[in-house]
N, C-alpha and C positions, 0 to 999 in steps of 0.2 A: 278698247274698240279700235278697229282699223280705219284709217282715213282712206277714202276712195276719191280719186280724182277722175272726173268725167272723161278727161283726155289722158288715158293711161299711156306711158311711154311705149309699151309694147302693143297697145291697141288704141290708136287715136280715136277720138269721138267718131260716131257713125256718120258716114256720108249720107246726103239726102238720097232718097229713092224717088225717082220721077221719070215718067216717060216724056215724050216730046210735047204732049198737049194736056197736062193735068188740069182738072177743074177744081179739085179739092186738095187743100194742103192741110194735113193733120200734123200738128206740132205737139210733141211732148215737152217736158221740161229739160231733162238731161238723162241719158240712159243709166240704168243701174250698173253696178260692177258686173253682175251676171250677164247682162245684155252686152256689155263691152267685151267681156271675155269670149262670149259666143259669137260676137260680131253680128248680132241680130237685134232689130227693134223688138221690144217687148219679149225678151228672151227668158224672163222669169216665168216658169210654167204656172205660177200662181196668178200672174197678171191676166186680167180678163180681156185684153184687147183682141186677141185672136178668136176667142169665143164669141165676142160681140161681132166681129167681122164675119164669122161663120153664120151667125144668126141673121145678119142684115143682108149679106151678099151671097151666102151659100158657099163661101170659100172654105173648104175643109181645113180645119186647124191642124190636122195631123199630117198634111202634105209637107214635103220638105220646104224649108224657109224660102228658097229661091223660087219655088213654084207659087207659094202664097204671095210673095211680093210681086211676081210677074202678073198674077191675077189682079192684084190691087192696081197695078199700072194699067191693065186692060180696062179697069173700071174708072180710069182717069183720076186716080188718087195718088198723091205724093205724101211721103213721110219724111219728117225731119224733127229736129229739136230746137227749141227757142235758144237754149244755151249751147255754146260750143265747148266750154269747159266750166268746171266748178270744182270746189273741194267740199267734201262732206264726210261725216262719220257714217259708215254704212251706206244705205241707198235711199234713206228717207228724204223726201223733198224738203221737209222742215229743217233739215240739217245743212242745206246748201249754203256755202260761203264762197266768197270770191268769184261770183258769176261773171262770165264773159259771154256776151250774146253772139249768136250766129248772124251773118249778114242776110237777114230775111228780105230786106228791101232789094238787094241785088238778086236774090233768088226769084222774087216776084217780077222783077224786070226781065229776067231771063225766061220766065214762064208766064207770059201775059194772059194765058188762057185760064189761069186760076181765078175762080169766081167766089170761092168760099174758103175761109180759114177756120178750121176747127181746132180748138185747144183742148188737149187731154188733161183736164183738171185745173183747179184754181191756181196752182203754182205756175204752170205754163201761162195761164191768163195774166197773172201779176207781172211776170217778166216781159211778156209780149206788150202789155200796156205801157211799160216804161220805155219802150223803143219808139213810141210815137210814130208808127209807120203810117197811120191814117187809113188803113184798110180794115173794114169791119170784120169782126170775127164773132164766134160764139164759144163760150166755155162749156164744154161737156163734162159729165161726171167722170172723175178719174177712174181709169181701169186698174189702178194699182190695188194690190191686195190690202194695202193699208186703209183704203176707203171702203169700209164694209157696212156703212150705214144705209146703203141702197142695194137692193137686190140686183142680181145679174139681169133678170128680166126687165126691171125698170131702167137700168142703165142702157140696155139694148134698145128699149123703146125710145129713150131720149136720143141716143146716138143715131137712130134711124133717119133723122133729118138729113144726114149727109147723103143718103141714098137719092134724095130728090135734088141735091146740089143747090138748094135754096135756103141756106142758113140765114136766119134773120137775127 
């Protein structure tokens, strides 16, 4: 098995995507090797993130990545990861070792318009909780293809809370 480092030497971890006044911050755990090599959040075509975004916001998942992320920014949504780097075999979150967190506190200071933090799955939730940032969040069902115990429709229904920007 090949060890994947979230911060590959040839492709450092993904930078946050945010406009000037985001209201929602969606945090994943750490990008998969496929996402890092593509330089795209949720770059694995089996990941359901972009399907869910299409269902909730009508952003066509077949648009070029830059167009999709620009439309997310127009919806005042920011994307980033809880972890800046980690080591793991493959891309499974359960295999994460040596996690190093991103400076989410600094990001929130730089973006005071953020009112909601949505965590993409339980792994992101666990690492976020360890940071003791003090900003409430909600853990949403993972969009990873590894989380198959919930249907896409049910995941989208749960994720729809970000549309109202009032995550409780």
